C-alpha positions in Angstrom: -170.3 -7.9 66.0 -169.5 -10.5 63.2 -166.4 -11.5 61.5 -166.0 -13.6 58.3 -162.8 -15.1 56.7 -163.5 -16.5 53.2 -162.8 -20.2 52.8 -162.7 -21.0 56.5 -165.4 -21.5 59.1 -165.6 -19.2 62.2 -165.6 -20.6 65.7 -166.7 -18.5 68.5 -166.1 -19.3 72.3 -167.9 -17.3 75.1 -166.5 -16.8 78.7 -168.7 -15.1 81.4 -167.1 -12.9 84.1 -169.2 -11.1 86.8 -167.9 -8.3 89.1 -169.5 -8.8 92.5 -168.4 -8.0 96.1 -169.5 -9.9 99.3 -171.9 -8.6 101.8 -170.8 -7.8 105.3 -172.3 -7.2 108.7 -172.5 -3.7 110.5 -170.4 -3.6 113.8 -172.6 -1.4 116.1 -170.3 -2.0 119.2 -170.8 -3.6 122.7 -174.3 -3.3 123.9 -176.0 -3.1 120.7 -179.1 -5.0 119.8 -178.5 -5.1 116.1 -175.3 -5.7 114.1 -173.0 -8.7 114.1 -174.0 -10.0 117.5 -170.5 -9.6 118.9 -170.0 -9.6 122.7 -173.7 -10.2 123.1 -174.9 -11.3 126.5 -178.3 -12.5 127.7 -179.9 -13.1 131.2 -180.6 -16.8 131.9 -184.2 -15.9 132.8 -185.1 -14.6 129.4 -188.4 -16.3 128.4 -188.4 -18.7 125.4 -189.7 -17.1 122.2 -188.3 -13.7 123.1 -186.8 -11.6 120.2 -183.2 -11.2 121.6 -181.1 -9.6 118.6 -181.3 -8.5 115.0 -178.6 -9.3 112.5 -177.9 -6.4 110.4 -175.6 -6.1 107.3 -175.4 -4.9 103.6 -174.2 -5.7 100.3 -171.7 -3.3 98.5 -173.7 -3.6 95.4 -176.9 -3.1 97.2 -178.3 -6.5 96.7 -180.7 -8.1 99.1 -179.1 -10.2 101.7 -180.1 -13.2 103.8 -179.0 -14.3 107.3 -178.2 -17.6 108.7 -177.2 -19.1 112.0 -175.7 -22.6 112.8 -174.3 -24.4 115.8 -171.9 -27.3 116.4 -173.6 -30.6 116.0 -172.9 -31.5 119.6 -174.4 -28.3 121.0 -178.1 -27.3 121.4 -179.6 -25.0 118.8 -180.6 -22.3 121.3 -181.6 -19.5 118.7 -183.3 -19.2 115.3 -183.1 -16.4 112.7 -185.3 -15.0 110.2 -183.3 -15.2 107.0 -184.9 -12.0 105.4 -185.0 -9.7 108.5 -182.3 -11.3 110.7 -184.4 -11.4 113.6 -182.9 -13.8 116.2 -185.3 -15.7 118.6 -184.5 -17.7 121.8 -186.0 -21.1 121.2 -184.7 -23.2 124.2 -184.5 -22.3 127.9 -181.2 -20.9 129.2 -179.4 -22.4 132.2 -176.2 -20.5 133.3 -175.3 -23.4 135.7 -175.4 -25.8 132.8 -173.6 -23.6 130.2 -172.6 -20.0 130.7 -171.4 -19.5 127.1 -172.9 -20.3 123.7 -171.1 -20.5 120.5 -173.0 -19.8 117.2 -172.0 -19.2 113.5 -173.8 -16.4 111.8 -173.4 -15.7 108.0 -174.8 -13.1 105.5 -175.1 -13.8 101.8 -176.3 -11.9 98.7 -177.3 -15.1 96.9 -174.9 -14.8 94.1 -172.4 -17.4 92.7 -169.0 -16.0 91.6 -168.3 -19.0 89.2 -166.7 -17.3 86.3 -167.3 -20.2 84.0 -171.1 -20.0 84.2 -172.8 -18.0 81.4 -176.3 -17.0 80.4 -175.3 -16.3 76.6 -174.7 -18.3 73.5 -173.3 -17.2 70.1 -174.1 -18.5 66.8 -170.8 -19.9 65.4 -171.5 -19.0 61.9 -173.2 -15.6 62.1 -171.6 -14.4 65.3 -175.0 -13.2 66.9 -174.9 -13.2 70.7 -178.1 -14.3 72.2 -179.5 -15.3 75.7 -179.6 -19.0 76.3 -183.0 -20.3 76.4 -184.6 -20.0 79.9 -181.9 -17.6 81.0 -182.9 -14.2 82.5 -180.9 -11.1 83.5 -181.4 -9.4 86.8 -180.1 -6.0 87.4 -180.3 -6.4 91.1 -178.1 -9.5 91.0 -175.6 -8.6 88.2 -175.5 -5.2 86.3 -172.7 -6.2 83.9 -171.8 -9.5 82.1 -168.4 -9.8 80.3 -168.3 -12.3 77.4 -165.1 -13.3 75.8 -165.4 -14.1 72.0 -162.8 -16.4 70.2 -162.7 -16.3 66.3 -160.7 -19.1 64.4 -160.2 -19.7 60.7 -160.4 -23.2 59.1 -156.6 -23.6 59.0 -154.1 -23.9 56.2 -150.5 -24.2 55.4 -148.1 -21.3 56.0 -144.6 -22.0 54.7 -145.1 -25.5 54.4 -146.9 -26.0 57.9 -150.5 -26.3 58.8 -151.6 -23.4 60.9 -154.9 -22.0 62.3 -155.2 -18.3 63.1 -157.6 -16.9 65.8 -158.7 -13.7 67.4 -160.1 -12.8 70.8 -162.5 -10.1 71.8 -164.4 -9.2 75.1 -168.1 -8.3 74.8 -169.4 -6.3 77.7 -173.1 -6.7 78.2 -174.6 -3.9 80.4 -178.0 -4.8 82.0 -180.5 -1.9 82.3 -182.7 -1.7 85.3 -186.6 -1.8 85.0 -189.0 -1.2 87.8 -189.8 -4.8 88.9 -188.6 -4.7 92.5 -190.4 -3.4 95.7 -188.6 -1.1 98.2 -186.3 -2.7 100.6 -185.7 -1.7 104.3 -182.0 -1.6 105.4 -180.8 -2.4 108.9 -183.7 -4.4 110.2 -184.9 -5.1 112.7 -185.4 -1.7 114.2 -185.3 -1.1 118.0 -185.5 2.2 119.7 -185.1 3.3 123.4 -186.9 6.1 125.2 -185.2 6.9 128.6 -186.6 8.6 131.6 -184.7 11.9 130.8 -185.6 12.0 127.0 -187.4 15.2 126.1 -190.4 15.4 123.9 -189.6 16.0 120.2 -186.4 14.0 120.5 -185.4 11.5 117.6 -185.6 7.9 118.8 -184.2 6.1 115.7 -184.3 6.3 111.8 -185.5 3.7 109.5 -183.9 3.5 105.9 -185.5 2.0 102.9 -184.5 2.2 99.0 -186.1 1.1 95.9 -185.3 -2.4 94.9 -184.5 -1.4 91.4 -181.2 0.4 91.9 -180.7 1.4 88.2 -183.6 3.8 88.1 -184.9 4.1 91.6 -188.1 5.8 92.4 -188.5 8.4 95.3 -189.9 6.8 98.4 -192.1 8.1 101.3 -192.3 6.9 105.0 -195.5 6.7 107.1 -196.5 5.3 110.4 -199.4 2.9 110.0 -200.5 2.0 113.7 -199.2 1.4 117.2 -198.0 4.8 118.1 -201.0 6.1 120.0 -200.0 9.5 119.1 -196.8 9.3 121.0 -194.5 9.1 118.0 -194.3 10.6 114.7 -192.1 9.7 111.5 -190.6 12.2 109.0 -191.9 11.0 105.5 -188.9 11.6 103.6 -185.9 10.9 106.1 -187.7 8.0 108.0 -186.6 9.6 111.4 -189.1 8.7 114.3 -189.7 11.2 117.1 -191.3 10.8 120.5 -193.9 13.4 121.0 -194.4 13.0 124.8 -192.4 13.0 128.1 -191.3 9.3 129.2 -193.8 9.9 132.3 -196.7 10.3 130.0 -196.0 7.1 128.1 -198.4 4.5 129.1 -196.7 1.5 128.1 -193.2 0.1 128.5 -192.9 -1.3 124.9 -194.5 0.2 121.7 -194.5 -1.9 118.5 -194.9 0.5 115.4 -195.4 -0.5 111.8 -193.6 1.8 109.3 -194.6 1.6 105.6 -192.5 2.8 102.7 -194.1 3.8 99.3 -192.4 4.2 96.0 -193.5 7.2 93.9 -193.3 6.8 90.1 -192.0 9.4 87.7 -195.7 10.2 87.0 -196.2 10.8 90.7 -198.4 7.9 91.3 -197.8 5.5 94.1 -196.1 2.4 93.1 -194.6 -0.7 95.1 -194.7 -0.5 98.9 -193.1 -2.4 101.8 -193.6 -2.5 105.7 -191.3 -3.1 108.7 -192.1 -3.4 112.4 -190.3 -1.1 114.8 -190.0 -1.8 118.6 -189.5 1.1 121.0 -188.8 0.3 124.7 -189.3 2.8 127.4 -186.4 2.4 129.9 -185.0 4.5 132.6 -181.5 5.6 133.3 -179.1 3.3 135.5 -179.4 5.6 138.4 -180.4 3.0 141.2 -177.9 0.8 142.9 -178.9 -2.5 144.5 -180.3 -1.8 148.0 -180.8 -4.2 151.0 -184.0 -4.3 152.9 -184.9 -5.8 156.3 -188.4 -6.4 157.7 -188.6 -2.6 158.4 -187.2 -1.0 155.4 -183.8 -0.4 153.9 -181.0 -1.8 156.3 -177.2 -2.2 156.0 -176.6 -4.2 159.3 -178.1 -7.6 160.0 -177.5 -9.6 163.2 -178.0 -13.1 164.4 -177.2 -15.4 167.3 -176.8 -19.1 166.8 -175.0 -22.2 168.4 -171.7 -23.2 167.1 -171.3 -26.2 164.8 -174.9 -26.1 163.1 -175.5 -28.9 160.7 -174.1 -28.8 157.3 -176.4 -27.0 154.7 -178.5 -25.4 157.4 -180.2 -22.2 156.5 -179.7 -19.1 158.6 -183.5 -18.6 159.2 -183.0 -15.7 161.7 -181.9 -13.5 158.7 -184.6 -11.7 156.8 -182.8 -10.0 153.9 -184.3 -8.7 150.7 -182.2 -7.1 147.8 -183.7 -4.8 145.1 -182.6 -2.7 142.2 -185.2 -0.3 140.9 -183.7 -0.1 137.4 -185.1 -2.0 134.5 -183.6 -4.7 132.3 -179.9 -5.1 132.2 -179.5 -2.2 134.7 -181.3 -4.2 137.4 -179.1 -7.3 137.0 -176.5 -7.7 139.8 -174.5 -10.3 141.5 -174.3 -11.3 145.2 -171.4 -12.7 147.2 -170.3 -12.8 150.9 -166.9 -11.1 151.7 -165.2 -12.5 154.8 -163.7 -15.8 156.1 -164.0 -18.0 153.1 -165.7 -21.4 152.8 -167.9 -21.0 156.0 -171.1 -19.8 154.4 -172.5 -19.2 150.9 -175.3 -17.0 149.6 -178.1 -17.9 147.3 -178.9 -16.6 144.7 -175.7 -15.5 143.2 -177.3 -13.6 140.3 -180.4 -11.4 140.8 -182.5 -9.5 138.3 -184.5 -6.7 140.0 -185.3 -8.4 143.4 -184.6 -11.5 145.5 -184.8 -12.9 148.9 -181.3 -13.5 150.2 -180.5 -16.9 151.8 -177.2 -17.7 153.7 -176.4 -21.4 154.0 -173.9 -23.2 156.2 -171.1 -24.4 154.1 -168.3 -25.5 156.8 -169.8 -26.6 160.2 -166.4 -27.3 161.7 -165.2 -23.7 161.1 -168.1 -22.2 163.1 -166.2 -22.7 166.5 -167.1 -20.7 169.5 -163.6 -21.3 170.8 -162.1 -19.7 167.8 -164.5 -17.0 167.0 -167.1 -15.4 169.4 -168.4 -13.4 166.5 -168.3 -14.0 162.8 -168.6 -10.8 160.6 -169.3 -10.9 156.9 -170.0 -8.3 154.2 -172.9 -9.0 151.8 -172.1 -7.3 148.6 -174.3 -6.7 145.7 -172.9 -5.3 142.4 -174.3 -4.8 138.9 -173.2 -7.0 136.1 -173.8 -5.4 132.6 -173.7 -1.6 133.4 -170.8 0.7 132.9 -171.4 2.2 136.2 -171.1 -1.1 138.2 -173.2 0.2 141.0 -172.9 -1.7 144.2 -174.0 -1.8 147.8 -173.0 -3.7 151.0 -174.6 -4.9 154.3 -172.9 -6.2 157.4 -173.8 -9.5 158.7 -172.9 -10.1 162.4 -173.3 -13.7 163.8 -173.0 -14.0 167.5 -171.8 -17.7 168.3 -173.2 -19.5 171.4 -171.1 -22.1 173.0 -171.9 -25.8 173.3 -170.1 -28.7 175.1 -168.0 -29.8 172.2 -164.6 -30.0 173.7 -162.9 -32.7 175.8 -160.8 -31.5 178.9 -157.1 -32.0 177.8 -154.2 -32.1 180.1 -151.3 -29.8 179.6 -149.0 -32.9 179.4 -149.6 -36.7 178.7 -147.7 -37.6 181.7 -146.4 -36.0 185.1 -143.4 -36.8 187.0 -142.9 -36.0 190.7 -140.2 -36.7 193.2 -140.8 -36.7 196.9 -138.7 -37.7 200.0 -139.7 -41.1 201.4 -140.1 -39.4 204.8 -142.6 -37.0 203.6 -145.4 -36.8 206.1 -149.0 -37.9 205.3 -150.8 -35.2 203.4 -147.8 -33.9 201.7 -148.3 -32.2 198.1 -146.9 -34.3 195.4 -147.8 -32.6 192.0 -150.4 -30.4 190.5 -152.0 -31.6 187.3 -153.9 -29.3 185.1 -156.4 -29.9 182.4 -158.1 -27.2 180.2 -161.6 -27.4 178.7 -162.1 -24.6 176.3 -165.9 -24.5 176.8 -167.5 -22.0 178.8 -169.8 -21.9 181.9 -170.4 -25.3 183.5 -169.2 -27.2 180.4 -165.7 -25.8 181.0 -165.6 -26.9 184.6 -163.1 -29.9 185.2 -163.2 -32.6 188.0 -160.2 -34.6 188.7 -160.0 -38.2 190.1 -157.2 -40.9 190.2 -157.2 -44.6 189.8 -154.8 -47.4 189.2 -152.8 -49.8 191.2 -150.4 -47.3 192.5 -153.0 -44.7 193.5 -153.7 -46.3 197.0 -151.4 -44.0 198.8 -152.5 -40.7 197.2 -155.4 -38.4 197.0 -156.3 -35.6 194.4 -158.1 -32.4 195.0 -161.2 -32.7 192.6 -161.0 -28.9 191.6 -157.5 -27.9 191.8 -155.7 -31.0 190.6 -153.3 -31.0 193.4 -152.2 -34.6 194.2 -151.0 -35.3 197.8 -150.3 -38.4 200.1 -153.0 -40.1 202.0 -153.0 -38.9 205.7 -152.1 -42.2 206.9 -149.6 -42.9 204.1 -146.1 -44.1 205.2 -143.8 -44.2 202.3 -140.7 -46.4 202.1 -138.3 -46.3 199.3 -136.7 -49.5 200.4 -140.2 -51.2 199.9 -141.4 -49.4 196.7 -139.3 -46.7 194.9 -141.9 -45.8 192.2 -145.6 -45.5 192.0 -147.6 -44.8 188.7 -151.1 -44.2 188.3 -153.7 -42.5 186.0 -155.4 -39.1 186.5 -158.7 -38.4 185.0 -160.2 -35.0 184.0 -163.8 -34.9 183.3 -166.4 -32.3 182.5 -170.1 -32.3 183.5 -171.3 -34.4 180.7 -168.8 -37.2 181.0 -166.3 -36.2 178.4 -162.8 -36.9 179.8 -159.1 -37.5 179.0 -156.4 -39.3 180.9 -152.7 -38.6 181.8 -150.3 -40.8 183.7 -148.5 -39.8 186.8 -145.1 -41.2 187.8 -144.1 -40.6 191.5 -140.6 -41.5 192.5 -139.6 -41.7 196.2 -136.4 -40.1 197.0 -134.2 -42.3 199.4 -133.4 -40.8 202.9 -130.6 -42.2 205.0 -132.9 -43.7 207.6 -131.2 -47.0 208.1 -128.2 -47.9 210.1 -125.9 -50.5 208.7 -126.4 -54.0 210.2 -124.1 -56.8 211.0 -125.5 -60.3 210.9 -124.6 -60.6 214.5 -123.2 -58.2 217.1 -120.8 -60.7 218.1 -119.1 -62.7 215.4 -116.5 -65.4 215.5 -114.2 -66.1 212.5 -111.2 -68.4 212.0 -108.3 -67.1 210.1 -105.8 -69.4 208.3 -102.6 -67.7 208.4 -102.2 -65.5 205.2 -105.8 -65.8 204.1 -108.3 -62.9 205.1 -111.5 -63.2 206.8 -114.4 -61.0 205.6 -117.0 -59.2 207.8 -120.2 -57.7 206.1 -122.8 -55.3 207.0 -125.8 -54.3 204.9 -127.7 -51.0 204.8 -131.5 -51.3 203.9 -131.5 -47.8 202.3 -132.6 -48.0 198.7 -130.2 -45.7 196.9 -126.7 -44.8 196.9 -124.6 -43.4 198.7 -127.0 -44.1 201.5 -126.6 -47.8 201.2 -122.8 -47.9 200.7 -120.8 -49.2 203.7 -117.4 -48.4 204.7 -115.4 -50.5 207.4 -112.8 -49.6 210.0 -111.4 -51.1 213.1 -112.3 -49.0 216.0 -110.5 -50.8 218.8 -107.8 -53.4 219.0 -104.9 -54.1 221.4 -102.5 -54.1 220.3 -103.5 -51.9 217.3 -100.7 -53.2 214.9 -102.0 -56.7 214.2 -104.8 -56.4 211.8 -105.7 -54.3 208.6 -109.1 -53.9 207.2 -110.3 -53.0 203.6 -112.7 -50.1 204.1 -114.8 -51.2 201.1 -114.9 -54.9 201.2 -114.7 -55.5 204.9 -111.8 -58.0 204.4 -109.5 -58.4 207.4 -105.8 -59.4 207.1 -102.9 -59.7 209.2 -100.4 -56.9 208.8 -97.7 -57.8 206.3 -95.1 -57.9 209.0 -96.8 -60.9 210.6 -96.1 -64.0 208.6 -96.2 -66.8 211.3 -97.6 -67.8 214.6 -94.4 -67.2 216.3 -94.6 -63.4 215.2 -98.1 -63.4 217.0 -96.5 -64.9 220.1 -94.0 -62.2 220.3 -96.9 -59.7 220.0 -99.1 -61.5 222.7 -96.9 -62.8 225.6 -99.5 -65.2 226.9 -99.7 -67.1 223.5 -103.4 -66.7 222.8 -104.4 -67.4 219.3 -107.9 -65.7 219.6 -108.3 -62.0 219.2 -111.3 -59.6 219.8 -111.7 -56.7 217.5 -114.3 -53.9 217.5 -115.3 -53.2 213.8 -117.3 -50.2 212.7 -119.6 -50.1 209.6 -120.5 -46.6 208.5 -122.8 -45.6 205.6 -122.0 -42.7 203.2 -125.3 -40.9 203.7 -125.8 -37.5 205.2 -126.2 -37.6 208.0 -124.1 -40.6 208.2 -125.0 -43.7 210.6 -122.6 -46.4 211.9 -122.7 -49.7 213.8 -120.0 -51.6 215.5 -119.7 -55.4 216.0 -117.3 -57.5 218.2 -115.3 -59.9 216.2 -113.5 -62.9 217.6 -110.8 -64.2 215.4 -109.0 -67.5 215.9 -105.8 -67.8 213.9 -104.3 -71.1 212.8 -101.6 -72.0 210.3 -101.9 -74.2 207.3 -99.7 -76.9 208.8 -101.8 -77.2 211.9 -105.0 -77.4 209.7 -103.6 -80.1 207.5 -102.8 -82.6 210.4 -106.4 -84.1 210.4 -109.3 -83.8 208.0 -111.8 -83.7 211.0 -109.9 -81.0 212.6 -110.1 -79.1 209.2 -113.9 -79.8 209.1 -114.4 -78.5 212.6 -112.3 -75.5 211.9 -114.6 -74.9 209.0 -117.8 -75.3 211.0 -116.7 -73.5 214.1 -118.1 -70.3 212.8 -121.2 -72.1 211.7 -122.1 -74.9 214.2 -125.4 -75.6 212.4 -123.3 -77.2 209.6 -122.1 -79.8 212.0 -125.6 -80.4 213.4 -126.7 -80.8 209.7 -124.2 -83.5 209.2 -125.1 -85.4 212.3 -128.9 -85.0 211.5 -128.2 -86.6 208.0 -126.6 -89.6 209.5 -129.4 -90.2 211.9 -132.0 -89.8 209.1 -130.1 -92.5 207.1 -130.2 -94.9 210.1 -133.9 -94.4 210.6 -134.6 -95.1 206.8 -132.8 -98.3 206.9 -134.7 -99.4 210.0 -138.0 -98.6 208.4 -137.2 -100.5 205.2 -136.1 -103.7 207.2 -139.2 -103.6 209.3 -141.4 -103.1 206.1 -139.8 -106.1 204.4 -140.3 -108.3 207.5 -144.0 -107.4 207.8 -144.8 -108.2 204.2 -142.8 -111.5 204.4 -144.7 -112.7 207.3 -147.9 -111.8 205.9 -147.5 -113.7 202.7 -146.5 -116.8 204.6 -148.8 -120.0 204.2 -148.0 -121.3 207.6 -150.9 -121.2 210.1 -149.8 -120.6 213.6 -151.9 -121.3 216.6 -153.0 -118.4 218.6 -151.2 -118.0 221.7 -151.2 -115.2 224.1 -148.7 -115.0 226.7 -149.0 -112.7 229.5 -145.7 -112.1 231.4 -144.8 -109.4 233.5 -141.6 -107.9 232.1 -139.1 -106.3 234.2 -138.6 -102.6 233.7 -135.5 -102.5 231.3 -133.0 -100.0 231.9 -133.4 -97.0 229.7 -132.1 -97.4 226.3 -129.7 -94.7 225.5 -127.6 -93.9 222.6 -124.4 -92.8 223.7 -122.5 -90.5 221.6 -118.9 -90.0 222.4 -118.1 -86.5 221.5 -115.7 -85.8 219.0 -112.2 -86.3 219.9 -109.3 -84.9 218.1 -106.4 -87.1 217.3 -104.3 -88.3 214.7 -106.7 -91.1 213.9 -109.0 -91.0 210.7 -112.0 -88.8 210.6 -114.4 -91.8 210.8 -113.0 -92.7 214.1 -114.3 -89.3 215.5 -117.8 -90.3 215.6 -118.5 -93.4 217.8 -122.1 -94.9 218.3 -122.7 -97.3 221.2 -126.1 -99.1 221.6 -127.2 -101.8 223.9 -128.6 -105.1 222.2 -132.4 -105.2 221.9 -134.5 -107.7 223.8 -135.7 -110.6 221.7 -139.2 -110.6 220.4 -141.7 -113.0 222.0 -143.8 -113.4 218.9 -142.8 -116.5 216.9 -143.9 -114.8 213.7 -141.4 -111.9 214.2 -138.2 -112.0 212.4 -136.4 -110.3 215.1 -137.3 -106.8 214.2 -136.5 -104.1 217.0 -139.0 -101.6 218.2 -138.5 -98.1 216.9 -135.5 -96.5 218.9 -136.2 -93.9 221.3 -134.6 -90.5 221.3 -131.3 -90.3 223.1 -131.1 -88.3 226.2 -129.7 -84.8 225.6 -126.1 -84.4 227.0 -126.2 -82.6 230.5 -125.9 -79.0 230.3 -122.5 -77.6 231.5 -122.5 -76.8 235.2 -122.5 -73.1 235.4 -120.5 -72.1 238.4 -119.5 -68.6 239.1 -118.3 -67.3 235.7 -115.2 -65.3 235.6 -114.8 -63.3 232.4 -111.6 -62.0 231.3 -110.8 -59.8 228.4 -107.3 -60.3 227.0 -105.2 -57.4 226.1 -104.7 -58.3 222.5 -107.2 -61.0 222.2 -108.8 -63.5 224.3 -111.9 -65.9 224.7 -115.0 -64.5 226.0 -116.0 -68.1 227.2 -116.4 -68.4 231.1 -114.1 -70.6 233.0 -115.5 -73.9 233.8 -115.1 -75.7 237.3 -113.2 -79.0 237.5 -115.1 -82.0 236.1 -114.6 -85.7 236.4 -111.7 -86.8 234.4 -112.4 -87.7 230.7 -110.4 -90.0 228.3 -107.5 -88.1 227.2 -108.1 -86.6 223.7 -105.9 -87.5 221.1 -104.7 -84.4 219.1 -103.3 -81.0 219.7 -104.4 -78.4 222.3 -106.0 -76.3 219.6 -108.1 -79.2 218.5 -109.3 -79.8 222.0 -110.3 -76.2 222.3 -112.1 -76.1 219.2 -114.0 -79.3 220.1 -114.9 -77.8 223.6 -116.2 -74.6 222.0 -118.1 -76.3 219.2 -119.7 -78.7 221.8 -121.0 -75.6 223.9 -122.7 -74.1 221.0 -124.2 -77.3 219.9 -125.7 -77.8 223.4 -127.1 -74.3 223.6 -128.8 -74.7 220.1 -130.2 -78.1 220.6 -131.2 -78.1 224.2 -134.9 -78.6 223.4 -134.3 -80.9 220.4 -134.3 -84.8 220.5 -132.5 -87.0 217.9 -134.2 -90.2 216.6 -132.3 -93.1 215.3 
């Protein structure tokens, strides 16, 4: 088409528009081996180089398509694809433990650009002739129609005083006519077919589809099998359907590789272009065999084993001979293995099996395989198919009989044992029974007991029963030791042991009488001040060692009161002076005798009595002389007076020794040489030197006057070198013992002295002082003579 406007040039603009739709994959569903590869799974033991899948798609316009596959840059390129046929091949080894999922991107393309601004045409701007651009070609198979937009403009002019340019637009549609320049093309490659064990002869296996590459004027096509069928398969020459001609049992191979040829027939009836495609047919059986477990003698669903507890970690249970097999083929023979039972103790290898495998069970947790917890361990060995709709499965029992080992230490039922026994328990008495338990069986579970420790000397233990008892000779005394503690040991035959501590407490028994210091005691009571008597009970615990006091006999009975708990003895409140006492005792005695009882609070109770002599003085009499007060204080303890006298004598001896030592060293250091002279002279026997001690007299003189020492002058020393030192003094002769005539003892009704009556003696110097002081001196002297009759004093 051309358009001219006089006076103005013509401008043509071309736009190319193409109508084309994108190709797409076929979706043949789960389990299909051709299509879009959705939900595709593959065994990890598939050999490298295997043909694993075929991409299959189409273009709405019927244009040839190409296939592509890509992976993430950080991942492995596991597969490769034939861009023309879509065949996917495994190029790297699979490892499910390394990666159990592979991501890939597949694409299909018809090879066309949809850019609307590209064009294959050019137009002469003056003549309006539409031509192909140099080097451009048209392809019916790629684009059947082209749209060219043409714009015509005039040269411009003025209209109503303004410059204007007029234009017109037209769309030119260019239809491309097809010519026979393309070979036939197969659709849906690659082709796979399956023959199952129940397929009947004459059944269709699959259909191949081909078309003339020239879609505008397609030729008729015919199909034929070129080779590889061995007479087992035939193809329909017009439909492309392939049939199996024999029963599956007669087929000699598992896989048949066929080559199908398609030939175009021209309108003249002569063969034209040809194409060929491979077809793979697999002979498979139905999934009609579940996994089966086998022992050494054939199919078996129970396996037993005996083993010791706590085997090493990772040890294989070699006593189990288990094989598992699935007689199906391919994916139908793939199944998983696992153990069902107490978790974490064992694990099974392998976990995924194809067709057949030897089953291995490995120790996972040695500590859990404990004879004391489980005598028998029972598991289920489960095999279940993976990729089949039927999910066939089978199980076998695995029974493990555990054998005991000595893996436990005897343990006591308590960390310590406490026992209490009476202190008077006889030797061989049971104390306490200890118990230790060893969970092991047989000889390993037998426990032997023993005891040791510082407190175990009085005890024995039965080595088998654990009964602790006292030694046959043991005599326990709570007053000496109230508690014993020691250790008991429980040991098995291999020396594994544990310890427990035993505490034995002796229960006090009231087996001691209260004891006074003396059976006869003498006390001096100052009027208004109590005297105290005390008894002790050697029992270890209360109330056995608590003592109560009472006056059991006194005449008259209304003179003294006693505190039952402290033992303090007081005059009754009504007696406030010595005159009151004189009214009670007509003879005027000032010494009373009481029978005092000390009784413990034990059960049964024991008691003891003592005779107490009490001299009563008033405070006025005691204040008359310090020496009298001292003698009154020491009357109850004459050894105190003896100690005072011994101290005085020790001081005199020390002074004498110092003087003698000083004289000796003075003479030794003298420069005067004296002639040696020996004088032999018979000395008359001197009278015995005695130290006369005038017994203490009580008077109204000072206390220092009560002690008088009289000593003869020593003889002079014949040695000129001597400074007049005296020889060491000799011990004084003890005072004569009192003459013991026939003793006439009297017991006063209220009180009275138990001293015997003395016969008349030679007159002595009259004592100065009161009669009470004289009596005290006399009694003190008698006690002193008795205690020192065999002693000598040295001055």
